[in-house]
C-alpha positions in Angstrom: 0.0 0.0 0.0 1.6 3.3 -1.1 1.1 5.1 2.3 2.6 5.0 5.7 1.6 6.4 9.2 4.6 7.4 11.3 4.5 8.7 14.8 7.5 10.4 16.5 7.4 9.5 20.2 9.2 12.6 21.7 7.0 15.3 20.1 4.0 13.0 19.3 3.7 14.2 15.7 1.6 11.9 13.5 2.4 12.0 9.8 0.6 10.2 7.0 2.7 10.0 3.8 1.0 9.1 0.4 2.6 8.5 -2.9 1.6 6.9 -6.2 2.3 3.2 -6.8 5.2 2.4 -9.1 4.5 -0.7 -11.1 7.9 -0.6 -12.9 11.0 -0.1 -10.7 14.1 1.5 -12.0 15.8 -1.9 -12.6 12.8 -2.9 -14.7 13.0 0.4 -16.6 16.6 -0.4 -17.6 15.8 -3.9 -18.5 12.8 -2.8 -20.6 14.9 -0.3 -22.6 17.7 -2.9 -23.1 15.2 -5.5 -24.2 13.6 -3.1 -26.7 17.0 -2.3 -28.1 18.1 -5.9 -28.4 14.9 -7.1 -30.0 14.8 -4.1 -32.2 18.2 -5.0 -33.6 17.3 -8.6 -34.4 16.0 -7.7 -37.9 19.3 -6.0 -38.5 21.5 -9.0 -38.1 20.6 -10.2 -41.7 21.6 -6.7 -43.0 25.0 -6.5 -41.6 27.5 -5.3 -44.2 24.8 -3.7 -46.4 23.6 -0.2 -46.9 20.1 -1.1 -45.8 21.4 -1.5 -42.2 22.1 2.3 -42.0 18.7 3.0 -43.4 16.8 1.0 -40.6 19.1 1.7 -37.7 17.8 5.3 -37.1 14.3 4.1 -36.9 15.1 1.5 -34.3 17.2 4.0 -32.3 14.2 6.4 -32.5 11.9 3.7 -31.2 14.2 3.1 -28.2 14.5 6.8 -27.5 10.7 7.2 -27.6 10.3 4.3 -25.2 12.9 5.8 -22.8 11.3 9.3 -23.1 7.8 7.9 -22.4 8.9 5.9 -19.3 10.9 8.7 -18.0 8.0 11.0 -18.4 5.9 8.6 -16.5 8.3 8.5 -13.7 8.4 12.3 -13.5 4.6 12.5 -13.6 4.5 10.1 -10.6 6.6 12.3 -8.4 3.6 13.3 -6.3 3.8 13.4 -2.5 1.1 14.2 0.0 1.6 14.6 3.7 -1.0 14.8 6.4 0.6 16.0 9.6 -0.8 16.4 13.0 1.0 19.1 15.2 -0.7 19.6 18.5 -4.3 20.3 17.4 -3.6 21.4 13.8 -4.0 19.1 11.0 -2.0 20.0 7.9 -2.3 18.5 4.5 0.6 19.3 2.0 0.3 18.3 -1.6 3.5 18.4 -3.7 2.6 17.8 -7.4 5.1 16.7 -10.0 4.9 20.1 -11.6 3.5 23.3 -10.1 3.3 24.9 -6.7 3.0 23.0 -3.5 -0.5 23.4 -1.9 -1.3 23.4 1.7 -4.4 23.2 3.9 -4.8 23.3 7.7 -7.6 22.9 10.1 -8.2 22.2 13.8 -8.4 18.4 14.1 -11.7 18.6 16.0 -13.4 20.2 13.0 -11.8 18.0 10.3 -13.9 15.1 8.9 -13.2 12.7 6.0 -15.9 12.2 3.3 -16.1 9.5 0.6 -17.9 10.4 -2.6 -18.7 7.0 -4.1 -20.1 8.6 -7.3 -19.9 12.1 -8.7 -16.2 12.7 -8.0 -13.4 12.8 -10.6 -12.6 9.1 -9.6 -14.7 6.4 -7.9 -14.6 6.5 -4.1 -13.2 10.0 -4.1 -11.9 10.9 -0.6 -11.9 14.5 0.7 -11.2 16.2 4.0 -13.6 19.0 5.1 -12.8 21.6 7.7 -12.0 25.3 8.2 -14.5 26.2 5.5 -12.8 24.2 2.8 -12.9 20.8 1.2 -9.7 19.3 -0.1 -9.0 16.0 -1.9 -6.6 13.4 -0.5 -5.1 10.4 -2.2 -6.7 11.0 -5.7 -3.8 9.1 -7.4 -4.4 6.0 -5.3 -6.3 3.1 -6.7 -10.0 2.5 -5.7 -9.2 -0.2 -3.2 -6.4 2.0 -1.6 -8.8 4.9 -1.3 -11.3 2.8 0.5 -8.7 1.6 3.0 -7.4 5.2 3.4 -10.9 6.5 4.1 -11.3 3.9 6.9 -7.9 4.7 8.4 -8.7 8.4 8.3 -12.0 8.0 10.0 -10.3 5.9 12.8 -7.5 8.4 13.1 -9.7 11.4 13.4 -12.1 9.6 15.8 -9.2 8.6 18.1 -7.5 12.0 17.9 
């Protein structure tokens, strides 16, 4: 599950950290690009020593470069981080998108409440936090099952706090 709850004992801060799931680790990224290169060059083995090799090689290199660029772009788009932090009685949600400004929301924990919008949100089982006159989303990039678990954990956390 791409989220963790941590609690620092000396200052009793509770932090929930959320991040998107990575289905392809960096080692898999390198293996995929290498495999695409090796399999892309198989048709060229019969053309070794001919002029046609130099006519096809740029297209295979372009295919490998496009694959590398697409996977790298996917990694950069997934550099999202959300932190829900409890300091004393103040609950702070910080959203760091892949590109753009960091957004922050804070509220007194006694007024904060989670809501799950099963239908009508941008994604099914859309989870929001309401408090301090605002409603903010949390964990939009998580899968549907992960959002359901997150909602239950948020309810329990806010109830016990």
